[in-house]
C-alpha positions in Angstrom: -10.9 6.2 -18.4 -12.0 9.8 -18.9 -10.3 11.9 -21.6 -9.2 14.3 -18.9 -7.4 11.7 -16.8 -3.8 12.5 -15.9 -1.3 9.9 -17.3 2.4 9.3 -16.8 3.1 10.1 -20.5 1.1 13.4 -20.3 1.5 14.3 -16.7 0.5 17.6 -15.3 0.1 18.7 -11.7 -3.3 17.9 -10.5 -5.6 20.5 -8.9 -5.8 18.0 -6.0 -2.3 18.8 -5.1 -3.4 22.4 -4.3 -6.4 21.1 -2.3 -6.4 21.6 1.5 -9.1 19.6 3.3 -11.3 21.5 5.7 -11.6 20.9 9.4 -15.1 19.5 9.0 -14.0 16.9 6.4 -15.7 13.6 7.6 -12.9 11.5 6.2 -10.2 13.6 7.8 -8.2 14.7 4.9 -10.0 14.6 1.6 -9.7 10.8 1.2 -13.3 10.1 0.1 -13.2 13.0 -2.4 -9.9 11.9 -4.0 -11.1 8.3 -4.2 -14.3 9.4 -5.9 -12.3 11.5 -8.4 -9.9 8.7 -9.0 -12.5 6.1 -10.0 -14.5 8.6 -12.1 -11.2 9.4 -13.9 -9.7 5.9 -14.3 -12.6 3.5 -13.8 -11.7 -0.2 -14.0 -8.1 0.5 -15.0 -7.4 1.8 -11.4 -5.5 -0.7 -9.2 -5.2 -0.6 -5.5 -1.9 -2.3 -4.3 -3.0 -3.4 -0.9 -0.8 -4.5 2.0 -3.7 -5.2 4.4 -2.1 -3.0 7.1 -4.2 -0.6 9.2 -4.2 2.1 6.4 -5.4 -0.6 4.0 -8.5 -1.3 6.1 -9.5 2.3 5.9 -8.9 2.5 2.1 -10.7 -0.8 1.5 -13.8 0.5 3.3 -13.7 3.9 1.5 -13.1 2.3 -1.9 -15.9 -0.3 -1.4 -18.3 2.6 -0.8 -17.4 4.1 -4.2 -16.7 1.0 -6.2 -17.8 -2.3 -4.6 -16.1 -4.4 -7.3 -12.8 -2.5 -7.3 -9.6 -4.4 -8.1 -7.1 -5.0 -5.3 -3.7 -6.6 -5.6 -1.9 -8.2 -2.6 1.8 -9.0 -3.1 1.9 -12.5 -1.8 5.6 -13.0 -1.1 5.1 -16.4 0.5 6.6 -15.0 3.7 3.7 -13.3 5.3 2.3 -13.9 8.8 -0.7 -16.3 9.1 -2.5 -13.4 10.7 -2.2 -11.5 7.4 -3.8 -14.3 5.5 -6.5 -14.6 8.1 -7.3 -10.9 7.7 -7.6 -11.3 3.9 -10.2 -14.0 4.4 -12.1 -11.7 6.7 -12.0 -8.9 4.1 -13.3 -11.3 1.4 -16.2 -12.2 3.6 -17.0 -8.6 4.5 -16.6 -7.2 1.0 -17.5 -10.1 -1.3 -17.7 -8.0 -4.5 -14.1 -6.8 -4.3 -11.7 -8.4 -6.9 -8.7 -9.4 -4.8 -5.7 -10.8 -6.7 -3.0 -12.6 -4.8 0.1 -11.8 -6.9 3.0 -14.2 -6.3 6.6 -13.8 -7.4 8.1 -15.8 -10.3 10.1 -17.9 -7.9 8.8 -19.7 -4.8 10.8 -19.2 -1.6 12.5 -22.6 -2.2 13.4 -21.7 -5.8 14.8 -18.4 -4.7 17.0 -20.2 -2.2 18.3 -22.5 -4.9 19.1 -19.7 -7.2 20.3 -17.0 -4.8 21.1 -18.8 -1.7 19.1 -19.4 1.5 17.6 -16.5 3.5 18.4 -13.9 0.9 16.6 -11.3 3.1 19.5 -11.7 5.7 22.2 -10.9 3.1 20.6 -8.7 0.6 17.1 -7.5 1.6 16.9 -5.0 -1.3 17.3 -7.8 -3.8 14.8 -10.0 -1.9 12.3 -7.2 -1.9 12.8 -6.6 -5.6 12.3 -10.2 -6.5 9.3 -10.8 -4.2 7.5 -7.4 -4.2 8.8 -4.9 -6.7 9.1 -7.1 -9.8 5.6 -8.6 -9.2 4.1 -5.2 -8.9 5.9 -4.1 -12.1 4.0 -7.0 -13.8 0.7 -5.9 -12.3 1.2 -2.3 -13.2 2.5 -2.9 -16.7 0.1 -0.9 -18.8 -1.9 0.3 -15.8 -2.5 4.1 -16.0 -2.9 4.7 -12.3 -2.7 2.9 -8.9 -3.7 3.7 -5.3 -1.4 3.5 -2.3 -1.9 4.1 1.4 1.1 6.3 2.0 0.8 8.9 4.7 3.1 11.9 5.1 3.5 11.2 8.9 4.9 7.7 8.3 8.5 8.7 7.5 10.8 11.4 6.2 10.9 9.7 2.8 7.1 10.0 2.6 6.7 13.5 4.0 6.3 15.2 0.6 3.9 12.7 -0.9 1.0 14.4 -2.8 -2.5 13.2 -3.5 -1.5 12.7 -7.1 2.1 11.7 -8.0 4.1 11.0 -11.1 5.5 7.6 -10.3 8.8 7.2 -11.9 9.3 3.7 -10.4 6.4 2.2 -12.3 5.9 4.8 -14.9 2.3 5.3 -13.7 0.3 7.8 -11.7 0.2 7.0 -8.0 -2.8 8.3 -6.0 -2.4 8.6 -2.2 -5.7 9.5 -0.5 -4.4 9.3 3.1 -1.5 11.8 3.0 -3.0 14.0 5.7 -4.1 11.2 8.0 -2.4 10.6 11.3 -1.9 7.1 12.9 -4.7 8.1 15.4 -7.0 9.1 12.5 -6.5 5.7 11.0 -7.4 3.9 14.2 -10.3 6.2 15.0 -11.8 5.3 11.6 -11.2 1.5 12.1 -12.9 1.6 15.6 -15.7 3.9 14.5 -16.7 1.6 11.6 -15.8 -1.7 13.4 -13.4 -2.8 10.7 -11.4 -5.9 10.8 -7.6 -5.5 11.2 -4.5 -7.6 11.6 -4.3 -9.1 15.1 -0.5 -8.3 15.1 -1.3 -4.7 15.6 -2.4 -5.6 19.1 1.0 -7.1 19.7 3.1 -3.9 19.0 3.5 -4.4 15.3 2.6 -1.0 13.8 3.9 -1.9 10.3 3.5 -5.5 9.1 5.4 -7.1 6.2 7.2 -10.4 5.7 8.0 -12.5 8.8 11.8 -12.4 8.6 11.9 -8.6 8.2 9.2 -7.5 10.6 9.7 -7.0 14.4 7.5 -5.6 17.2 8.2 -2.0 18.3 8.0 -1.0 21.9 10.3 2.0 22.4 10.0 4.1 19.2 7.7 6.7 17.7 8.8 5.6 14.3 6.0 3.5 12.8 8.4 1.7 10.5 11.1 1.0 13.1 10.2 -2.7 13.1 10.9 -3.1 9.4 14.4 -4.4 8.4 15.6 -3.4 11.9 19.1 -4.9 11.3 19.6 -2.8 8.2 19.7 0.9 7.2 16.5 0.3 5.3 12.9 1.5 5.8 11.3 0.9 2.3 10.8 -2.3 0.3 11.4 -0.4 -3.0 7.8 0.1 -4.1 8.0 3.8 -3.3 11.5 4.6 -4.4 13.2 4.8 -7.9 16.2 2.6 -7.1 16.6 -0.9 -8.5 19.0 -3.3 -6.8 
């Protein structure tokens, strides 16, 4: 890690948050530039928390160009679609040098049912997300100076003010978001242009893909996250908020 790298303990606004990408930017929004800066600044200590959604495929490709052996972490809740696991296998074959960690929760799905009751996601999805996603990422990021996320401003109101470089109160780290200026069309243009693999569920009206019980297809909404926790007033799993259930 460089001596000039921004840290949570000594956070100051990054010059990147004043940066406005030009119209001729080949990666449509400064993504490649911020990724280059991030790995020069944080090196091997930088972690990419990867969901293997559409944005993830773009970031994986850009990251692999800068650091082929970068560290990726997938929060393996034990409740993902088979299509997601199939995609991970494809990515491992396409980018063999990437260091992909499948981070699992402390409790299996069965152990969680014994301790908290069956189908916790139906009764208290916030607690379920905390146990199966947030807490595992807390463990991954414990001591990590910075991490990468695929958040885009267009995705939702709660993400509309995301910066390239963010002081992350949730994990007491620095969160770097290279795709903040990208649109959904930009993401798919890049995937198609570079012939990247992607989750087959995207072709079945799933714009945002998480765990099986809490992900539904979307056919009549412009909200990319409308299919997540559709029975609840909830659009975030907790990774990008400061609230703990």
